[in-house]
MIDREN-734075 format. One record per atom (N, C-alpha, C, O): residue in one letter; z, y, x. Coordinates in steps of 0.1 Angstrom, whole numbers, plus 2048, in hexadecimal, padded with zeros to 3 digits. Layout:
N
aZYX/...
END
This chain:
422
x7FF7F3809/x8017FE800/x80180B809/x80780B813/x7F9816804/x7F782480C/x7FD82E803/x7FB82E7F7/x806836809/x80D8407FE/x80D84C807/x80E84D813/x80C8577FB/x80D867801/x81786C7F7/x81D8657EE/x8198797FB/x8248827F2/x8208817E2/x8298807D9/x8138817DF/x80D8817D2/x8098757CB/x80A8747BE/x80586C7D2/x8028607CC/x8028557D5/x8028567E1/x8018477CE/x80183A7D4/x7F48347D6/x7EF8327CB/x7EE8307E0/x7E38297E1/x7E581A7E3/x7EB8187EE/x7E18107DD/x7E58037DE/x7DB7FB7E7/x7DD7EF7E9/x7CF8007ED/x7C87F87F5/x7BE8017FA/x7BE80D7F7/x7B57FB803/x7AD80380B/x7A280B806/x79E81480C/x79D8057FA/x7948087F0/x7988177EA/x7908217EA/x7A48177E6/x7A88247E1/x7AA8307EC/x7A883C7E9/x7AD82B7F7/x7AC835801/x7A283B804/x7A2846809/x796833802/x788837805/x7838417FB/x7798487FC/x78A8417F1/x78684C7E4/x78E8587E5/x78A8637E0/x7988587ED/x7A38617EB/x79E86F7F5/x79586D7FE/x7A387A7F4/x7A18857FA/x7AD888803/x7B888C7FE/x7AD885811/x7B8883818/x7BC891822/x7C7892826/x7B389B824/x7B28A682C/x7C18AD82C/x7C68B2836/x7C88AD81F/x7D48B381E/x7E08AC81F/x7EB8B2820/x7E189F820/x7EA898821/x7F389882E/x7EF895839/x7FE89B82C/x80889A836/x80E89083C/x81088E849/x813886831/x81887C833/x81186D82E/x80C86D823/x812862835/x80A857830/x812849835/x814846841/x81483F829/x81A83482E/x80E82982B/x80682A822/x80F81E835/x805815832/x80F805834/x81680383E/x80E7FE82A/x8147F2828/x80E7E8825/x8097E7819/x80D7DE82F/x8057D282D/x8117C482C/x8187C1836/x8137BF820/x81D7B781D/x81C7AA824/x8107A8828/x8257A0826/x82579482E/x81C78B828/x81578482E/x81B78C81B/x812783812/x80478680F/x7FE780807/x800790815/x7F3796815/x7EB78D81E/x7F0786827/x7DE78F81C/x7D478A826/x7D4792832/x7D779E833/x7D178983D/x7D178F84C/x7C879D84B/x7BF79E842/x7CB7A6854/x7C37B2855/x7B77AE860/x7B87A886A/x7AD7B385A/x79F7AF860/x79D7BD867/x7A27C7863/x7937BC872/x78F7C7879/x7887D1870/x78A7DD872/x7807CD867/x77A7D785E/x7857DF855/x7827EA850/x7917DA853/x7987E084C/x7A17EC853/x7A47F784E/x7A37E8860/x7A77F2868/x79D7FC86B/x7A280886D/x7907FA86E/x78780386E/x78780E863/x78881B866/x787809858/x78881084A/x79281984A/x791824844/x79F815851/x7A981D850/x7A9828859/x7AD833856/x7A4824866/x7A182E86F/x79783A86B/x798845870/x78E836864/x786840860/x78A849856/x786854856/x79384484C/x79A84E846/x7A785684B/x7A9862848/x7AE84E852/x7BB856857/x7B586285E/x7B886D85B/x7AC861869/x7A8869871/x7A487486A/x7A287E871/x7A087685A/x79E882855/x7AA88884F/x7A8891847/x7B6883850/x7C288884D/x7C6892856/x7CF89085E/x7C089D857/x7C18A9863/x7D08AD861/x7D58B186C/x7D68AD858/x7E48B3853/x7EF8A9855/x7FA8AC853/x7EC89D85A/x7F789285C/x800895864/x7FD89986F/x80E894860/x819897868/x821889867/x825885872/x82488285E/x82C87485F/x82586B85A/x81F86D84F/x82485F862/x82085385F/x82984585F/x832843868/x82783E855/x82E831857/x827826854/x821825849/x82681C85E/x81F81085E/x82880385B/x831802863/x8257FB851/x82B7EE84F/x8217E3851/x8187E1848/x8217DE85B/x8177D285D/x81E7C5863/x81C7C086F/x8277C085A/x8327B585E/x82D7AA85B/x8297A7850/x82C7A0866/x827793866/x81978F85D/x818785855/x810796861/x80379685B/x7F9790867/x7ED791864/x7FC78B872/x7F478787E/x7EA792882/x7DF78F887/x7EE79F881/x7E77AB889/x7E97A8896/x7F27A089A/x7DD7AF89F/x7E17AB8AE/x7DF7B78B4/x7DF7C28AE/x7DD7B68C4/x7DD7C28CC/x7D47CC8C6/x7D97D58C1/x7C87CC8C5/x7BD7D58C2/x7BE7DC8B6/x7BD7E88B6/x7C17D58AA/x7C17DA89F/x7CA7E489E/x7C67EF899/x7D87E28A4/x7E37EB8A1/x7DE7F88AA/x7E08038A6/x7DA7F68B4/x7D87FF8BD/x7CC80B8B7/x7CC8178B9/x7C28048B1/x7B880E8AB/x7BE8168A1/x7BB82289F/x7C780E898/x7CE81688D/x7D5822893/x7D282E890/x7E082089D/x7E88288A0/x7E08368AA/x7E68418AC/x7D38328AE/x7CC83E8B4/x7C98488AD/x7C78538B2/x7C98468A0/x7C5851897/x7CF859893/x7CC860889/x7DC85B897/x7E7862891/x7ED86789C/x7FA86889D/x7E686C8A4/x7ED8748B3/x7F58828AF/x7FD8878B6/x7F08868A3/x7F789489F/x804892897/x80A89B893/x807886896/x81488588F/x821888895/x8238878A2/x82B88D88E/x838890897/x842885892/x84D885897/x83E87C887/x848872886/x840866883/x83786787B/x84185A889/x83B850887/x846841887/x84E83D890/x84483B87C/x84B82F87B/x842822877/x83C82086C/x842818884/x83980D884/x841800881/x84A7FC889/x83D7FA877/x8447ED875/x83B7E187A/x8337DC871/x83B7DC887/x8347D1889/x8397C588C/x8347BF896/x8427C1886/x84B7B6889/x8437A9885/x83D7A887B/x8457A088F/x83F79188B/x82F79088C/x829787885/x829798894/x81A797895/x81778F8A2/x81E7868A5/x80B7938A8/x80778E8B4/x8037988C0/x7FA7988C8/x80B7A08BE/x80B7AC8C8/x8107A78D7/x81C7A58D9/x8077A78E1/x80C7A28ED/x80C7AF8F7/x80C7BB8F4/x80B7AB903/x80C7B290F/x7FF7BE90D/x8017CA910/x7F47B990A/x7E87C1909/x7EA7CB8FE/x7E67D68FF/x7F17C88F3/x7F47D28E7/x7FC7DC8EB/x7FC7E68E6/x8057D98F5/x8127E18F9/x80B7EB903/x80D7F7902/x8027E790C/x7FA7EE916/x7F47FB90C/x7F780690E/x7EC7F6900/x7E48008F7/x7ED8078F0/x7E98138ED/x7F88028ED/x8018098E4/x8058168F0/x8058228EC/x8098128FD/x80E81D903/x802826908/x80683190C/x7F7824909/x7EB82E90A/x7EC8378FF/x7EB843901/x7ED8328F3/x7EB83A8E7/x7F88438E5/x7F784F8E3/x80383C8E8/x80E8468E5/x8118528F0/x81885C8EE/x8098508FD/x80A85A904/x8038668FE/x806871904/x7FB8668F7/x7F386F8F0/x7FA8788E4/x7F68828DF/x8068728E2/x80D8788D8/x8178848DB/x8238848D9/x80F8908E2/x81889A8E5/x8238A18DC/x82E8A58E0/x81E8A28D0/x8278A88C5/x83289F8BE/x83B8A48B7/x8328918C3/x8398878BE/x84A88A8C2/x84F88A8CD/x85188C8B4/x85E88D8B7/x8678808B3/x87187C8BA/x86387A8A9/x86986E8A3/x8618628A4/x85686389E/x8658568AA/x85E84A8AC/x86783E8A8/x87383C8AC/x86283689F/x86782989C/x85F81D89C/x858819893/x8608178A6/x85780A8A9/x85E7FF8A8/x8677FC8B0/x85B7F589D/x8617E889E/x8567DD8A3/x84C7D989D/x85A7D98AF/x8527CF8B5/x8577BF8B5/x8537B78BD/x8617BC8AC/x86A7B28AE/x8607A48AC/x8577A38A3/x86379D8B3/x85E78E8B2/x84E78E8B3/x8477878AB/x8497978BD/x83C7968C0/x83A78C8CC/x8437848D0/x82E78E8D2/x82C7858DF/x82D78B8ED/x82B7858F7/x8307988ED/x83179F8F8/x83E79B901/x8497988FD/x83B79B90D/x848797917/x84D7A691E/x8497B291B/x8547A3929/x8587AE930/x84D7B6936/x8507C293A/x8437B2937/x8367BB93F/x8327C4935/x8307D0938/x8317BD928/x82D7C791B/x8367CF919/x8317DA915/x8417D091B/x84C7DB915/x84F7E4921/x8557EE91F/x8497DF92C/x84A7E5938/x83F7F2937/x8417FE93B/x8357EF933/x8277F5930/x82B7FE926/x82A80A928/x8307FA91B/x83380190F/x83880C912/x83381790E/x84480D91B/x84E81791E/x84B821929/x85182C92B/x84081B932/x84082393F/x83B83193D/x83F83A944/x833833933/x82E840931/x831848925/x82B852921/x83C84291D/x840849911/x849857915/x84C85F90C/x84B858920/x850868922/x848870921/x84C87C921/x83886D920/x82F87991D/x82F87D910/x82688490C/x837878908/x83B87D8FB/x8468878FD/x8528858F9/x841892903/x84D89B907/x8548A18FD/x85D8A8901/x8538A08EE/x85C8A68E3/x86389B8DF/x86C89D8D7/x86288F8E4/x8698848DB/x8778858DC/x87D8848E7/x87E8868D0/x88B8868D1/x89487B8C9/x8A087A8CB/x88E8748C2/x8938698BB/x88985D8BC/x87D85E8BA/x8908528C0/x8878478C5/x8918398C2/x89C8378C6/x88B8318BB/x88E8238B5/x88481B8BA/x87881D8B9/x8898118C0/x8808068C7/x8867F88C4/x8907F58CB/x8817F18BB/x8867E48B9/x87D7D78C1/x8717D58C0/x8847D18C9/x87C7C68D4/x8847BB8D0/x8877B48DA/x8897B68C5/x8907A88C5/x88679D8C8/x87A79F8C4/x88A7928CF/x8847878D2/x87578A8D9/x86B7868D5/x8777928E3/x86B7968E8/x8697938F9/x861799900/x8737878FD/x86F780908/x87178B914/x86C78991F/x879795912/x87C79F91B/x88779B927/x892797924/x88479C933/x88C79893F/x8927A2944/x8927AD93F/x89879E950/x89F7AA95A/x8957B595D/x8987C095A/x88A7B2962/x8827BD967/x87D7C695A/x87A7D295C/x87C7BF94E/x8777C6943/x8847CF940/x8807DB93B/x88F7CE940/x89A7D693F/x89C7E2948/x8A17ED945/x8987DE955/x8997E795F/x88D7F495B/x88F80095C/x8817EE957/x8797F7953/x8797FF949/x87380A948/x8807F893E/x882801931/x88F80D937/x88E819934/x89880993E/x8A2813942/x89C820949/x89F82B946/x89081C953/x889827959/x88182F952/x88183B954/x879827948/x87182E93F/x878838935/x874843933/x883834930/x88B83A926/x89284692D/x893851927/x896845938/x89C850940/x89585B943/x89A866946/x885857944/x87D862943/x87B86D938/x875878939/x87F86892D/x87D86F921/x88987991D/x892878915/x887885926/x89288B928/x89789691A/x8A189C91A/x88E895912/x89289D906/x8988908FB/x89B8958F0/x89A8858FC/x89D87B8F3/x8AC87E8F1/x8B487E8FA/x8B08808E6/x8BE8828DF/x8C48768D9/x8D08738DA/x8BA86D8D2/x8C08648CA/x8B78588CD/x8AB8598CC/x8BE84B8D1/x8B683E8D4/x8BD8338CE/x8C98328CE/x8B482B8C8/x8B981E8C3/x8AE8138CC/x8A28138CB/x8B580A8D3/x8AE7FE8D9/x8B37F28D6/x8BE7EF8D9/x8AB7EB8D0/x8AF7D98CD/x8A97D18D4/x89D7CE8D2/x8B27CC8DD/x8AC7C18E8/x8B47B38E2/x8B57AA8EB/x8B87B28D7/x8BD7A58D3/x8B57998D6/x8A97998D5/x8BC78F8DA/x8B87838DE/x8AA7818E8/x8A07798E6/x8AC78B8F3/x8A478B8FE/x8AD78390B/x8B777D909/x8A6785915/x8AC77F920/x8AE78892A/x8AA785936/x8B3795929/x8B47A0934/x8C079B93D/x8C27A1948/x8C979293B/x8D378B945/x8DB798947/x8D97A2941/x8E6797951/x8EF7A0955/x8E97AD95C/x8EC7B7958/x8E17AD965/x8DC7B596D/x8D37BE965/x8D37CB966/x8CC7B795F/x8C47C2955/x8CA7C8949/x8C47D1943/x8D57C3946/x8DE7CB93D/x8E47D6945/x8E37E2942/x8E97D294F/x8F27DD958/x8E77E895D/x8EB7F495D/x8DD7E5961/x8D27F2965/x8CF7F8958/x8CE804958/x8CD7F294E/x8C97F9941/x8D380293D/x8CF80E93B/x8DF7FF93B/x8EA808936/x8EC813941/x8EE81F93D/x8EC81094C/x8EF81B957/x8E4825955/x8E7831957/x8D8823952/x8CC82E950/x8CF834944/x8CD840943/x8D482D93A/x8D583092C/x8E283B92A/x8E2846925/x8EB834931/x8F983B930/x8F984A937/x900853934/x8F0849941/x8F0856949/x8E4860945/x8E086894D/x8DF85E93A/x8D2866935/x8DA873931/x8E487492B/x8D287F938/x8D988C936/x8DA892929/x8E389A925/x8CF88D921/x8CE896913/x8D288B905/x8D28908FA/x8D4880908/x8D68768FF/x8E58768F7/x8EF8738FE/x8E687A8EA/x8F287E8E3/x8F686F8DB/x90186B8DA/x8EC8688D8/x8F085B8D0/x8E78508D5/x8DB8528D8/x8EE8448D5/x8E78398DB/x8EE82C8D4/x8FA8298D3/x8E48248D0/x8E48168CA/x8DF80C8D1/x8D380B8D4/x8E78028D6/x8E17FA8E0/x8E47ED8DE/x8EF7E98E2/x8DC7E48D7/x8DE7D68D5/x8DC7CB8E1/x8D07C88E3/x8E47C68E7/x8E27BD8F2/x8E77AF8EC/x8EB7A88F5/x8E77AA8E1/x8ED79E8DE/x8E47918E2/x8D87918E2/x8EA7878E4/x8E577A8EB/x8DB77E8F6/x8CF77D8F3/x8DF782900/x8D578690C/x8D977F919/x8D6784923/x8DF774919/x8E476A923/x8E777192E/x8E176F939/x8F577D92B/x8FB784935/x90177A940/x90377F94C/x90477093D/x90B768946/x902766954/x90776395E/x8F5768953/x8EA76595E/x8EB771967/x8E777C964/x8EF76F973/x8EE77997C/x8E5779989/x8E977A995/x8D9775983/x8D0772990/x8C7781990/x8BE786989/x8CD78699C/x8CA7959A0/x8BC7969A1/x8B87909AB/x8B379C99B/x8A579F99E/x8A27AE9A2/x8977B39A6/x8AE7B69A2/x8AE7C29A2/x8B47C79B0/x8BE7C19B4/x8AE7D09B7/x8B57D59C4/x8BD7E09C1/x8BB7E79B8/x8C67E29CA/x8D07EC9C9/x8CD7F99C7/x8D48009C0/x8C07FE9CC/x8BB8089CA/x8B580C9BB/x8B28179B7/x8B38019B6/x8AE8069A5/x8B980799F/x8B880B993/x8C78039A3/x8D2804997/x8D781499A/x8DC8179A5/x8D581C990/x8DC82A993/x8EB829993/x8F182198C/x8F083199B/x8FF83299C/x90683898F/x8FF83D986/x91283798F/x91883E984/x92184A985/x92C84C97F/x91B85398E/x922860990/x91E869985/x927871982/x91486997F/x910872975/x91386E967/x90F864961/x91E878961/x921875952/x91887994A/x91088294C/x91987293E/x90E873934/x91287E927/x91E87F925/x90B884921/x91088C917/x911883908/x9138888FD/x91087590B/x910870900/x91D86F8F5/x92886C8F9/x91A8738E7/x9238758E2/x9288698D7/x9338698D2/x91E8608D4/x91C8558CB/x9178488D0/x90B8488D3/x91E83E8D1/x9198328D7/x91D8268CD/x9288258C8/x91181E8CB/x9148118C5/x90F8078CE/x9038088D0/x9177FE8D3/x9137F48DD/x9167E78D8/x9227E38D6/x90A7DD8D6/x90E7D18CF/x90A7C58DC/x9007C38E2/x9167C08DC/x9157B28E8/x9187A58E2/x91B79B8E9/x9167A68D4/x91B7998CF/x91278D8D4/x90778D8D8/x9197828D2/x9137758D5/x90E7738E3/x90476D8E7/x9177798EB/x9177788FA/x9247708FE/x92C774906/x9267628F8/x93175A8F8/x934753906/x93F74F90A/x92775290D/x92874D919/x92A757926/x92A753932/x92D765920/x92A77192B/x935779929/x93478592C/x942775924/x94C77D923/x951786930/x95379292E/x95177F93B/x953788948/x94A793946/x94E79E946/x93C790946/x930798948/x9307A493C/x92C7B093E/x93579F933/x9367A8928/x9407B492A/x93D7BF925/x9497B2931/x9547BB935/x94F7C3940/x9517CF940/x9477BE94A/x9437C5954/x93A7D094E/x93C7DC952/x9337CE947/x92B7D893C/x9327E1936/x9307ED938/x93D7DC92E/x9467E7928/x94D7F0932/x9527FB92F/x94F7EC93F/x9557F6945/x94E80194E/x952809956/x9417FE94A/x93980A94E/x93C815942/x937820944/x942814938/x94581F92F/x94C82B934/x947836935/x959829939/x96183493E/x95983A94A/x95A84694D/x950831951/x94983795C/x940843959/x93E84C962/x93A84394C/x931849948/x93285593E/x92A85E93E/x93D854936/x93F85C92C/x94C86692A/x95886192A/x94A87192A/x956879929/x95688091C/x95F888918/x94C87E915/x94E887907/x94887C8FB/x9428808F1/x94C86F8FD/x9498668F3/x9508678E7/x95C8638E7/x94C86C8DC/x95586C8D0/x9558618C5/x95D85F8BC/x94A85B8C7/x94884F8BB/x9458428C2/x93A8418C7/x94C8388C2/x94982C8C8/x94B8208C1/x95681E8BB/x93E8178BF/x94180C8B8/x93C8018BE/x9318018C2/x9467F58C1/x9437EB8C8/x93F7DE8C1/x9477DA8B8/x9377D78C4/x9367CA8BD/x9397BE8C6/x9317BD8CF/x9427B78C5/x9467AD8CD/x9477A08CB/x94B7988D3/x94279D8BE/x9447918B8/x93F7858C0/x9357878C6/x94577B8C1/x94076D8C7/x9407718D6/x93676E8DC/x9487758DB/x9497778E9/x9567718F0/x95A7768FA/x95A7698EC/x9647608F1/x96E7698F9/x971767905/x9737738F1/x97D77C8F9/x98B7758F4/x98E7728E9/x995772902/x9A176F8FE/x9AB779903/x9A8785903/x9B9775908/x9C377D908/x9BF788912/x9BF794910/x9BB78291F/x9B978992B/x9AF795929/x9B07A092E/x9A5791922/x998798920/x99C7A5915/x9967B0915/x9A57A190D/x9AA7AA901/x9B47B3909/x9B57BE902/x9B97B3913/x9C17BD91B/x9B77C7924/x9BA7D3926/x9AC7C192A/x9A17C7930/x9997D1926/x9967DC92B/x9977CD91B/x98F7D3911/x99A7E090D/x9967EB90B/x9A67DD90C/x9B17EA908/x9AF7F5915/x9AE801913/x9AF7F0922/x9B07F792E/x9A37FF92D/x9A480B92E/x9977FB92B/x989801928/x98B80C91C/x98881891D/x98E806913/x98F812908/x99A81D90A/x999828905/x9A6819911/x9B0824912/x9AA83291B/x9AD83E918/x9A182C925/x99A83792A/x991841922/x99084D926/x98B83C918/x98284590F/x98B84A904/x9858518FC/x998846900/x99F8488F6/x9A18598F2/x99E85E8E6/x9A58608FD/x9A886F8FA/x99B8758F2/x99E87E8EA/x98D8728F4/x9848788F1/x97F8728E1/x9798798D8/x9838648E0/x97D85F8D5/x9848648C7/x9908668C6/x97A8678BE/x97D8698B1/x97B85E8A5/x98185D89B/x9718558AA/x96F84C8A3/x96D83E8A9/x96483D8B1/x9768338A6/x9748268AE/x97281C8A4/x97A81A89A/x9688138A7/x96580889E/x9627FA8A7/x9587F98AD/x96A7F28A6/x9697E68AD/x96A7DA8A3/x9727DA89A/x9617D28A6/x9607C68A0/x95E7B98A8/x9557B78B0/x9687AF8A5/x9677A38AD/x9637988A6/x96678C8A8/x95B79D89B/x959790890/x94878F892/x941799894/x945782890/x93577E893/x935774885/x93B76A883/x92B77B87C/x926771872/x91B766872/x90F769871/x91F75B873/x914751873/x91A74486F/x92573F872/x90E73E867/x913731863/x91472686F/x91971B86D/x910729879/x90F720886/x919722890/x91A71A89A/x92172C88D/x92C72E897/x93572489A/x93C71D892/x9377228A7/x9427198AF/x94F7228AF/x95072C8B6/x95771E8A9/x9667268A8/x96A7268B7/x97372E8BB/x96571E8C2/x96C71F8CF/x96672D8D4/x96D7338DD/x95C7318D1/x95873E8D6/x95B74A8D0/x9567558D5/x9637498C3/x9697568BF/x97275A8CA/x9757558D5/x9767678C4/x97E76F8CD/x98D76C8CA/x9947738C2/x9927628D0/x99F75B8CA/x9AA7608D1/x9B37598D4/x9AA76E8D4/x9B57738DE/x9C27748D4/x9CC7798DA/x9C47718C6/x9CF7718C1/x9D977C8C1/x9D57878C3/x9E777A8BF/x9F17848BF/x9F278A8CE/x9F37968D0/x9F37818D7/x9F57878E3/x9EA7918E8/x9EC79C8EE/x9DF78C8E5/x9D37938E9/x9D07A28E2/x9CC7AC8E8/x9D57A18D3/x9D57AF8CE/x9E17B78D4/x9E07C48D5/x9ED7AE8D8/x9F87B88DF/x9F27C08EA/x9F37CC8EA/x9EC7B68F4/x9E67BB901/x9DD7C78FE/x9DD7D2904/x9D27C58F2/x9C97D08F1/x9D17DD8ED/x9CD7E88F1/x9DC7DB8E3/x9E07E88DD/x9E97EF8E6/x9E97FB8E7/x9F17E68EE/x9FC7EB8F6/x9F57F3902/x9FB7FC908/x9E97EF906/x9E27F6912/x9DB80490D/x9D780C915/x9DB805900/x9D48138FB/x9E281D8FA/x9E78208F0/x9E5823906/x9F182C905/x9EE83A90A/x9F784290D/x9E183E90B/x9DD84C90B/x9DF853900/x9E084C8F5/x9DE8608FF/x9DD8698F4/x9D18668EB/x9C68668EE/x9D68648DC/x9C885F8D5/x9C78698CA/x9D086D8C3/x9B986C8C9/x9B48758BE/x9AD86C8B4/x9A68728AB/x9AD8618B4/x9A48598AB/x9A886089D/x9B386389A/x99D861895/x99D864887/x99A85A87E/x99F859873/x990851884/x98A84687B/x98C83A883/x98983B88F/x99082E87D/x992824885/x98D81887C/x992816871/x985810881/x97E80487B/x9817F8886/x97F7F8892/x9877EF880/x98B7E2887/x98A7D587E/x9907D3874/x9817CD883/x97C7C087D/x9837B5885/x97C7B088E/x98E7B1884/x9967A588A/x995798884/x99E78F887/x98B79587D/x98A78987B/x985781886/x97F78688F/x989774884/x98476A88F/x98D76D89C/x98776A8A6/x99977389C/x9A27768A6/x9AD76E8A6/x9B376D8B1/x9B176989A/x9BD761899/x9CA76789B/x9D37628A2/x9CB775896/x9D977B897/x9DE778889/x9D977587E/x9EC77A88E/x9F7778884/xA00782882/x9FC78E882/xA0C781880/xA1778C87C/xA17795889/xA147A1888/xA1B78F894/xA1D7958A1/xA1179F8A4/xA147AA8A8/xA0379C8A1/x9F87A28A3/x9F87AE89B/x9F47B98A0/x9FD7AD88E/x9FB7B7885/xA067C188A/xA037CD88B/xA117BE88C/xA1A7C7892/xA157D289E/xA177DE89F/xA0E7C88A6/xA097CF8B3/x9FE7DB8AF/x9FD7E68B5/x9F77D78A3/x9ED7DF89E/x9F47EA897/x9EF7F5898/x9FD7E9890/xA067F3887/xA0C7FD892/xA0B80988F/xA117FA89E/xA178038AA/xA0B80A8AE/xA0B8168AF/x9FF8038B1/x9F480C8B4/x9F08168AB/x9ED8218AF/x9EF8148A0/x9ED81D893/x9F4829893/x9EF834892/xA02827895/xA0E830895/xA0883B8A2/xA0884789F/xA038388AD/xA0083F8B7/x9F38488B4/x9F08528BC/x9ED8448A9/x9DF84E8A6/x9E485889E/x9E2854892/x9E986189F/x9F086E898/x9E587488E/x9E8878883/x9D8875894/x9CF87B88A/x9C8871881/x9BE87587B/x9CB865880/x9C585787B/x9C385F86C/x9CD863867/x9B7860866/x9B5862856/x9AD85684F/x9AD856843/x9A684D857/x99E84284F/x9A1835859/x9A2836865/x9A382C852/x9A581F858/x99E813850/x9A0811844/x99880D856/x99080084F/x9947F3858/x9937F2864/x99A7E9850/x99F7DE858/x9997D2852/x9997D1846/x9937CA85A/x98F7BC854/x9967B285C/x9967B1868/x99D7AB854/x9A87A1857/x9A6791852/x9A078F847/x9AB789858/x9AE77B853/x9BB77785A/x9BE777865/x9C277384F/x9D276D853/x9D1761849/x9CB76183E/x9D775784E/x9DA74D846/x9E774B83B/x9EA742834/x9EF75783D/x9F8758838/x9F775D829/x9EC760825/xA0275F821/xA01764814/x9FA773813/x9FF77C81A/x9F277680B/x9EC78280A/x9F478C806/x9F379680C/x9FD78B7FD/xA057977F6/xA0F79A802/xA137A6803/xA1479180A/xA1D795815/xA1679F81F/xA1C7A8824/xA0A79B821/xA027A482A/x9FF7B1824/x9FF7BB82B/x9FD7B3818/x9FA7BF810/xA087C6811/xA087D2815/xA107C180D/xA1E7C9810/xA217CD81C/xA247D881F/xA217C3825/xA237C9833/xA197D6838/xA1D7E083D/xA0D7D4836/xA047DE83B/xA067EA833/xA057F5838/xA087E8826/xA097F481F/xA157FC821/xA15809820/xA1F7F5824/xA2C7FB827/xA2C804833/xA3280F834/xA267FF83D/xA2180684C/xA14810847/xA1881C849/xA09810843/x9FF819843/xA0282483B/x9FE82F83F/xA0A82382F/xA0D82E828/xA15839830/xA1884482B/xA1983583B/xA2383E840/xA1C84884A/xA21852850/xA0D84484B/xA0584E854/xA0185984B/x9F9858841/xA09866852/xA05872848/x9F7878845/x9F487F83C/x9EF873850/x9E187A84D/x9D7872847/x9CC876845/x9DC866844/x9D385A840/x9CE85D831/x9D685E828/x9C185E830/x9BA861822/x9B285581D/x9AF854812/x9AF84C826/x9A5841823/x9AA83682C/x9AD837838/x9AC82A822/x9B281E828/x9A9813821/x9A6815815/x9A4809827/x99E7FE822/x9A17F182C/x99F7F0838/x9A87E7823/x9A97DC829/x9A17D0821/x9A27CD815/x9997C982A/x9917C0826/x9967B182D/x9977AE839/x9987A8822/x99F79B826/x993790827/x98979281F/x99378782E/x98A77C830/x989773824/x98076B822/x99577481D/x99676C811/x992775804/x9957737F8/x989780809/x9817857FC/x9887907F5/x9837947E9/x9917977F9/x9977A07F2/x9967AD7FA/x9987AC806/x9957B97F5/x9947C77FB/x99E7D17F4/x99D7D37E8/x9A57D57FC/x9AD7E27F8/x9AB7EF7FB/x9A87F2807/x9AC7F97F2/x9A98067F9/x9B780E7F6/x9BF8097EE/x9B78197FC/x9C38217FD/x9CB8257F0/x9D88257EF/x9C28287E7/x9C682B7DA/x9CD8207D1/x9D58227C8/x9C98147D4/x9CD8077CE/x9D88037D6/x9E27FF7CF/x9D98047E1/x9E78017EB/x9F180A7E6/x9FD8077E6/x9EE8167E2/x9F88207E2/x9FF81C7D0/xA0B81E7CD/x9F58187C9/x9FB8137BD/xA018077BD/xA0C8077B8/x9FE7FE7C1/xA047F27C5/xA117F37C9/xA1A7ED7C3/xA137FA7D4/xA1C7FD7DD/xA2A8047D5/xA367FF7D6/xA2680F7CF/xA308177C7/xA3480E7BA/xA3F8107B5/xA2B8067B5/xA2C7FF7AB/xA387F27AE/xA3E7ED7A4/xA3A7EF7BB/xA407E57BD/xA4C7E97C6/xA547E17C9/
END
């Protein structure tokens, strides 16, 4: 389907009959169950789109339709005047040649400010992704970039070249990078985050490194290619996803140790650490790392939970009461946190762990919003009474939500009503 502000065009034939010179926004959708796109279809689209002389925004969804390198390149080559491009190209047959062609075309987008590129589950490898990012810095006005590269066979050198290429985008302010289920290994992850964490203009970063074989430490990178950690970033918001690296717990914490080396102005931090085999000692190490960031943080969101029907409980973060005590007790610096989100499912905590958590919450004098995800084997009413009795004493608290794995959820107004009634 092809859309603009005033009407919806359902097929290429409708597009041929339309008058496009005044169109500023266009959306092209080819559904998964549609027929494969033929070269003639792309040629027709090319001929019509080139006449959209006022085009500023374009969205393409060509998901799992067996399009290849040349077809996509031809289509994108006609929209060089756009300032916003969103391309959904997941699950096709775009390989290294397609990445090279995309790179050549994207380098012409001198006015491009926002780019969203979904290349999940294609057939390019790290050579292709290197070519894709090698010239993206020529988009001199690019400020917002979202690249999805899940399941793309990217390795250590691909991660290195991604970091080098993205570091050259000097006006980039917002970056989302999804490398879920690749094989960048430890040194690929290390060099990538060092480049991104020290980006001078980046203010918001979302980095997904799920299931990337971080336990592998085959160093294919020379020391001169790894930037030092002396330059501090201006990053204010970070979402860092390290889930499902259960064989790489020590490597995960080596990467996390880069956080306090790089940030002095971080206001919002979200860590996803489910299925990382975090035990008591590593919970203490996590607390030490977070403690160095604590004075500046306003929002802290940590999840130790990983949802999958195939999960092996051995790889859960089974740090229990002692681990949560270690984590909370090491957070002793002045705390300015206003919003706290904690998902403590699969951590095997009981009463002593909850006590440690409550003591930490009392240190957060500015706390106004709390969301807790818990699982305890004990009686629900007892835990409701205990948590309510403590949380209601926080003077600034305006929003409280407690979610229990046994499928009940409580909000602050319900807790107050229940508590004062009892």
